[in-house]
C-alpha positions as CSV (number, residue, x, y, z in Angstrom):
1,M,-13.4,15.5,11.7
2,D,-15.7,13.7,9.2
3,L,-13.6,12.3,6.4
4,N,-16.7,11.5,4.3
5,L,-15.8,7.8,3.9
6,A,-19.1,6.5,5.2
7,N,-20.6,3.7,3.1
8,K,-18.0,4.2,0.4
9,V,-16.2,1.1,-0.9
10,Y,-12.4,0.7,-0.8
11,I,-10.3,-2.2,-2.0
12,V,-7.1,-2.7,0.0
13,T,-4.5,-5.1,-1.4
14,G,-2.3,-6.9,1.2
15,G,-5.0,-5.6,3.5
16,A,-4.8,-8.3,6.2
17,K,-1.3,-7.6,7.7
18,G,1.0,-4.8,8.6
19,I,0.3,-1.5,6.9
20,G,-2.5,-3.0,4.9
21,A,-4.3,-4.2,8.0
22,A,-4.0,-0.7,9.6
23,I,-5.5,0.8,6.5
24,S,-8.3,-1.7,6.4
25,K,-9.2,-1.1,10.1
26,G,-8.8,2.7,9.7
27,I,-11.2,2.9,6.7
28,A,-13.8,0.7,8.6
29,A,-13.5,2.9,11.7
30,E,-14.4,5.9,9.5
31,G,-17.5,4.1,8.3
32,G,-16.1,2.9,5.0
33,I,-16.7,-0.5,3.5
34,V,-13.4,-2.5,3.0
35,V,-12.7,-5.3,0.6
36,V,-9.5,-6.9,1.9
37,V,-7.4,-8.7,-0.8
38,G,-4.6,-11.1,-0.2
39,R,-3.3,-14.5,-0.9
40,G,-3.7,-15.9,2.6
41,K,-7.3,-16.9,3.3
42,D,-6.9,-17.4,7.0
43,D,-5.4,-13.9,7.4
44,N,-8.2,-12.4,5.3
45,I,-10.8,-14.0,7.4
46,K,-9.1,-12.9,10.6
47,I,-8.9,-9.2,9.7
48,V,-12.5,-9.2,8.4
49,D,-13.7,-10.8,11.6
50,E,-11.9,-8.1,13.6
51,I,-13.5,-5.4,11.6
52,V,-17.0,-6.8,11.9
53,K,-16.6,-7.4,15.6
54,A,-15.7,-3.7,15.9
55,K,-19.0,-2.8,14.1
56,G,-17.3,-2.2,10.8
57,K,-18.2,-3.4,7.3
58,A,-15.8,-5.6,5.4
59,S,-15.4,-8.6,3.1
60,Y,-12.4,-10.3,1.5
61,V,-11.1,-11.9,-1.7
62,T,-8.4,-14.4,-1.6
63,A,-6.3,-13.9,-4.7
64,E,-2.9,-14.3,-6.2
65,L,-2.5,-10.8,-7.6
66,S,0.4,-11.6,-9.9
67,Q,-2.3,-13.1,-12.2
68,A,-4.2,-10.5,-14.3
69,Q,-7.3,-12.6,-14.3
70,A,-7.3,-12.6,-10.4
71,C,-7.1,-8.8,-10.4
72,K,-10.1,-8.6,-12.7
73,E,-12.0,-11.0,-10.4
74,V,-11.3,-8.8,-7.4
75,I,-12.8,-5.8,-9.2
76,D,-15.8,-7.9,-10.5
77,F,-16.5,-9.3,-7.0
78,T,-16.5,-5.8,-5.5
79,A,-18.7,-4.3,-8.2
80,E,-21.2,-7.1,-8.0
81,K,-21.4,-7.1,-4.2
82,Y,-21.5,-3.4,-3.6
83,G,-22.3,-1.8,-6.9
84,Q,-19.6,0.8,-6.6
85,I,-15.8,1.3,-6.1
86,D,-14.7,4.6,-4.5
87,G,-11.1,3.9,-4.0
88,L,-8.2,1.5,-4.6
89,I,-5.3,1.2,-2.2
90,N,-2.4,-0.6,-3.9
91,N,-0.3,-1.9,-1.0
92,A,0.6,-5.6,-1.6
93,G,4.3,-6.3,-2.3
94,I,7.4,-7.8,-0.8
95,N,11.1,-6.9,-0.7
96,D,12.3,-10.1,-2.2
97,G,16.0,-9.3,-2.3
98,I,16.6,-9.9,-6.0
99,G,19.8,-7.9,-6.6
100,L,22.2,-7.3,-9.4
101,E,24.8,-9.8,-8.2
102,N,22.6,-12.4,-6.6
103,G,19.8,-12.3,-9.1
104,S,19.2,-13.1,-12.8
105,P,17.2,-11.7,-15.7
106,E,14.5,-14.3,-15.0
107,K,14.4,-13.5,-11.2
108,L,14.3,-9.7,-12.0
109,F,11.3,-10.1,-14.3
110,E,9.5,-12.3,-11.7
111,S,10.1,-9.6,-9.0
112,L,8.9,-6.8,-11.3
113,H,5.8,-8.9,-12.2
114,K,5.1,-9.7,-8.6
115,N,5.5,-6.2,-7.1
116,L,4.3,-4.0,-9.9
117,S,1.9,-5.6,-12.4
118,H,-1.1,-5.8,-10.0
119,Y,-0.9,-2.0,-9.3
120,Y,-1.6,-1.4,-13.0
121,N,-4.0,-4.3,-13.5
122,L,-6.2,-3.4,-10.6
123,A,-6.3,0.3,-11.6
124,H,-7.1,-0.7,-15.2
125,Y,-10.0,-2.9,-14.2
126,A,-11.3,-0.6,-11.5
127,L,-11.2,2.5,-13.8
128,P,-14.8,2.4,-15.1
129,Y,-16.1,2.3,-11.5
130,L,-13.7,5.0,-10.3
131,K,-14.9,7.2,-13.2
132,K,-18.5,6.9,-11.9
133,S,-17.6,7.6,-8.3
134,K,-14.9,10.2,-9.0
135,G,-12.9,8.0,-6.6
136,N,-9.2,7.9,-6.1
137,I,-6.1,5.7,-6.0
138,V,-3.6,5.6,-3.2
139,N,-0.4,3.6,-3.8
140,I,2.0,2.5,-1.1
141,G,5.6,2.9,-2.1
142,S,8.9,2.6,-0.4
143,K,12.0,4.6,0.5
144,V,14.1,2.3,-1.7
145,A,12.7,4.1,-4.7
146,T,14.5,7.3,-3.5
147,T,17.4,6.1,-1.4
148,G,18.4,2.8,-2.8
149,Q,19.1,-0.1,-0.4
150,G,21.4,-2.6,-2.1
151,N,20.7,-6.2,-3.2
152,T,17.1,-5.5,-4.1
153,S,17.0,-4.4,-7.7
154,G,13.6,-5.9,-8.5
155,Y,11.8,-4.3,-5.5
156,A,13.6,-0.9,-6.0
157,A,12.7,-0.8,-9.7
158,S,9.1,-1.7,-8.9
159,K,8.8,1.1,-6.3
160,G,10.4,3.6,-8.6
161,A,7.9,2.7,-11.2
162,I,5.1,3.2,-8.8
163,N,6.3,6.7,-8.1
164,A,6.3,7.4,-11.9
165,L,2.9,5.8,-12.4
166,T,1.4,8.0,-9.6
167,R,2.3,11.1,-11.6
168,E,1.4,9.5,-14.9
169,W,-2.0,8.4,-13.8
170,A,-2.7,11.7,-12.0
171,V,-2.3,13.4,-15.4
172,E,-4.3,10.8,-17.4
173,L,-7.2,10.8,-14.9
174,L,-7.6,14.6,-14.5
175,P,-10.6,14.6,-16.9
176,Y,-12.4,12.3,-14.6
177,S,-11.6,14.0,-11.3
178,I,-9.8,10.9,-10.1
179,R,-7.0,11.7,-7.7
180,V,-3.8,9.5,-7.5
181,N,-1.2,9.8,-4.7
182,T,1.5,7.7,-3.1
183,V,2.4,7.3,0.5
184,L,6.0,6.5,0.9
185,P,7.2,4.7,4.2
186,A,10.7,4.1,5.3
187,E,11.2,2.1,8.5
188,V,7.9,0.8,9.6
189,W,7.4,-1.9,12.3
190,T,5.3,-4.7,10.8
191,P,5.3,-8.5,11.1
192,L,7.4,-8.7,7.9
193,Y,9.9,-6.3,9.3
194,E,10.1,-8.1,12.6
195,N,10.7,-11.4,10.7
196,W,13.5,-9.8,8.8
197,I,15.2,-8.3,11.9
198,N,14.9,-11.7,13.7
199,S,16.6,-13.4,10.7
200,L,19.8,-11.4,11.3
201,P,22.7,-12.6,13.4
202,N,22.4,-9.7,15.9
203,P,18.7,-8.5,15.6
204,K,18.7,-6.3,18.7
205,E,21.9,-4.5,17.8
206,K,20.7,-4.1,14.2
207,L,17.4,-2.7,15.2
208,E,19.0,-0.2,17.6
209,Q,21.3,0.9,14.8
210,I,18.4,1.5,12.4
211,V,16.2,3.3,14.9
212,S,19.1,5.6,15.9
213,K,19.1,7.0,12.3
214,I,15.5,8.0,12.2
215,P,15.6,11.8,12.9
216,F,12.2,12.3,14.4
217,E,12.0,10.9,18.0
218,K,14.4,8.1,17.2
219,R,11.6,5.6,16.6
220,M,10.1,3.5,13.9
221,T,7.0,4.7,12.0
222,T,3.9,2.8,13.0
223,A,1.6,1.1,10.5
224,E,-1.2,3.3,11.8
225,E,0.7,6.5,10.9
226,I,1.0,5.3,7.3
227,A,-2.6,4.3,7.4
228,D,-3.7,7.7,8.7
229,M,-2.0,9.4,5.7
230,A,-3.5,7.0,3.2
231,I,-7.0,7.5,4.6
232,F,-6.6,11.2,4.6
233,L,-5.7,11.0,0.9
234,L,-8.8,8.9,0.3
235,S,-10.9,11.5,2.0
236,S,-12.7,14.6,0.8
237,K,-10.4,16.6,3.1
238,S,-7.6,16.1,0.5
239,S,-9.8,17.0,-2.4
240,H,-7.3,19.1,-4.3
241,T,-4.3,16.8,-3.7
242,T,-3.1,14.7,-6.6
243,G,0.1,13.4,-8.2
244,Q,1.9,13.7,-4.8
245,I,4.5,11.3,-3.3
246,I,4.2,11.9,0.4
247,Y,6.9,10.7,2.8
248,V,5.7,9.5,6.2
249,D,9.0,8.4,7.6
250,G,10.1,10.6,10.6
251,G,12.4,12.5,8.3
252,Y,14.4,9.4,7.4
253,T,14.6,9.9,3.7
254,H,15.4,13.7,3.5
255,L,16.8,14.9,6.8
256,D,20.4,14.6,7.7
257,R,20.7,11.3,9.6
258,S,23.6,12.7,11.6
259,L,20.9,14.5,13.5
């Protein structure tokens, strides 16, 4: 199936690791041009080298996305280098554990700023180019926006806001034929997830407990499965899909976990 991504330009934030890396590689495998954005220069270089060695096309921008000016520079770099932007994949973020009890007003604001502001800022600065290409935006959300998790108010509020912005932007951008959708993962095996599991007193037992509650096949979702959905939403094969929040989670969020 030709997804019609060839020679189109896509910005992937947090594109060097985990879900972001899977999206970056997947776009490149479909012939798309990837601009990987993240704060870790070495990680950015590594993923771009992997893509280029696999005959793909990619470049990177090392940026601290909590700064609005850095977001603008990402868009400016992409536009100057390639002359177009066909899609924005907002993926960067971290579950920083800023809760109601263990947080503070200042820490909550920092968490919201870190996890949410760049979604808006990048979309704002990319908009003139997306209008020209009739491109689209794919946001990566989280189950915590729907289920709650506990002790992560900042991250949960950010992801809830991303769901709301997906619908808001889908409406606002209708006149320009720009589609906006969100892919919502639950339990996905990534380096960050592995680090979190290994930080717990009984990591093996905790992982088995989590996996046992995932209805479909009793296994974690892979980063590639999230990437496949994100890439489908970028493609012309989803040309009449907008304003959707799509759960790729093995039924974790909505099916009865007693299954």
